[in-house]
N, C-alpha and C positions, 0 to 999 in steps of 0.2 A: 504494500499499500504506500502510495504517495504521501508524505507530508506537507501539508499548507506551506511547512519553509521551504521547501523543497518545490514547490511549484511556483512561490514569491523569486527562488533563483532563478528558477529559466528568463525571466524578466530580463535578467544583467545577460544572457547568453552571447550576446555578441559585443558587449563592452569589453577594452580591453585594458591591460597594464593598471594605469592607477585611477582610469575612470572607473572601472569594473570595482575597484576596492572602495573608493568612496564610496558608489551607491551601496556595496553590500555592509560595508559601517554602518552607512545612514540608515539602512534597514532596519540592523542589528538594532541598534538603538530605540527606535520605532516599535522590532517587538518585546525589548526590557521594559519600554516603557509604559506596555500592558501588562507587566505582571510589581505584585509588589517587592519592590527589589529592597536586598538590605544591604547598607553600605560597609564596607566591611572596617573602615573607620570612622570615626565623625568627622563631621563634617569640615573642611578645612585640613584634615588632617593626616592624609595621603600621601605618601611621603614619595616626592618628586610632580605628583599629578599636576597637570598645566591643565584649567579649564578652558582656555582659549583653543587649547588641540580639539579641528570638528571632529565629532560623529563620534567623541569617545567619553561617556557617564564616569562620574569616577566610580572603584573599581567596588566593585559590587557581587554579591550572591542574590540568586532565585530558588526561595527553598518549596519544594515539592513534597509536603510530610504524608505521610500513610496513617490509613484511620488501624488504628492498634490502643490494645489496650494496657501493653508494655512498652517500652522504647525501644526502635527497631535501630539496625544497622542503617546507615547512611553512605549514599555515594556522591562524592564533588564531580561532576560534567567536567571537565575543560574543552569545548568545541574545538577543531583546529580551523586551520586556515592560513599556513605558513608564518605566524605573528604577523600577518597582516589587516587579517579579515577572522571574524569569530564565521565559522559556518554552522545557521542556526538548526538546520538539521542534525546535526550533531549534539544540541543541548536540549532543547526543548524535548521533541520526541524517546530522547535516549533519557530522559528523566523521567518522565511518564511510563514508558517499559519496565524502567526501576520499580515504579512504583507497582504494576502490576504486576511485579514479581515479589512484592510485600517490602521492598524497602524503599525507606524515603533515600528522596536526591535533594541535589542542590547543582543551579547553574551557575558557572562560575564567570562572570563578566570581567576580564583580566586585560590589562593592557596592549595592544597593540603598535607596532609603529606607527608614527615615532621612535617610543618607546623599545628599549631593550627587551630581549631575554630576563635578565634580570630582574625589573620591574614588575613580569609579568609572575617569576616565582616570588616575590614578592606580595604577590595579591594572591597567589596560590597561596604560602604559609600561612599569610593572615584568615584567611579564609576557611583553614584545618583547623588554627587555633578558634575563631569564633566558631565555631561548628559545635566545637569540644565546649568549649565557654556555656556556648548558650543550650548544650543540649538538655538539662534537665526544662526547662522553658520551653523547647519546642518538641519535646518528647523522643529523642535521640537517644542512642547506645554511645556514653562516649568512649568506649574498649573495641567499637567497632563503627571508626569513620574511617570511611578508604575513599579512593584518589581515580578515578577514571578519564581516559581520554584518548581524541583520536588524531595522527599527524603530528600538527604541531602542538596540538591537546596531549599529546601521547606523550611526546619528548616533555613536556612542565611537566606530566605525570612524574615521568623517571626524572627527572629531576626533582620535584618534592619528595620523593622517595628517598630518595641518596644526599639533599642535601638539608637536615633537618637538626632541632633540636628539642631540648625535653625541656625549653620553655626558659624564662628569666624569672627568678625566683623573689626576685629585687623589683622587679621593674614595678612602676607606679600606675599601670594600666594592667587591668585583670586578665586582659584578656593575651598579653604576652607573655602572663606566667606559663600558658597552657604548652604543650609540647603540639609540634608540628610537623610533629610524625604522621603520616598515613600507616593504620590497620590494614590494609591491602593496596596495593599497584594495579589499576589495567593497563595496560599497554597497547592503545591499536594502531597498528600500521606508524606507529610515529618513528622517527627520523632520527636516528643518533650516528650518524655520519659525519666527520668532519670538512667532506670535498664536496 
């Protein structure tokens, strides 16, 4: 079955290069505005975020919870797009599929070009910490928070799974006291070559 997001992408099939990336990023932003976005940092505190960069909202996530009498595991979903865009069909439809399987999901709206990969990694790490910090409030099992992604999102997932810490117990920000280590990593056709 073709998702609504895939159908929307077909409208940009004839566009190339930067024009296509700009159109898809604008579409992603419109789609994100349909959902209740949860900022990763308090307003104005996302490190290195520039509100003047077009089509990029402050880093956030959209939570797709499942109805459950007990806390359930969660997958943070990172869509692909070569760190230039975020492919909508690798985000929202995937999160809904995890829901059908009985898992909570959250779609990560991470920074893409002109930001660097380390900015995207900071967003993923913060999202994992935030999911743990608010697990009780959101009905999540804080010991079963994984991450999965496609293409660039798979690469980002691999970086998050290998570049983590256990949190900073001395931080004044309680979110930063949480570990950013994913409990599972699902790497779907991520590229890890330096060529």
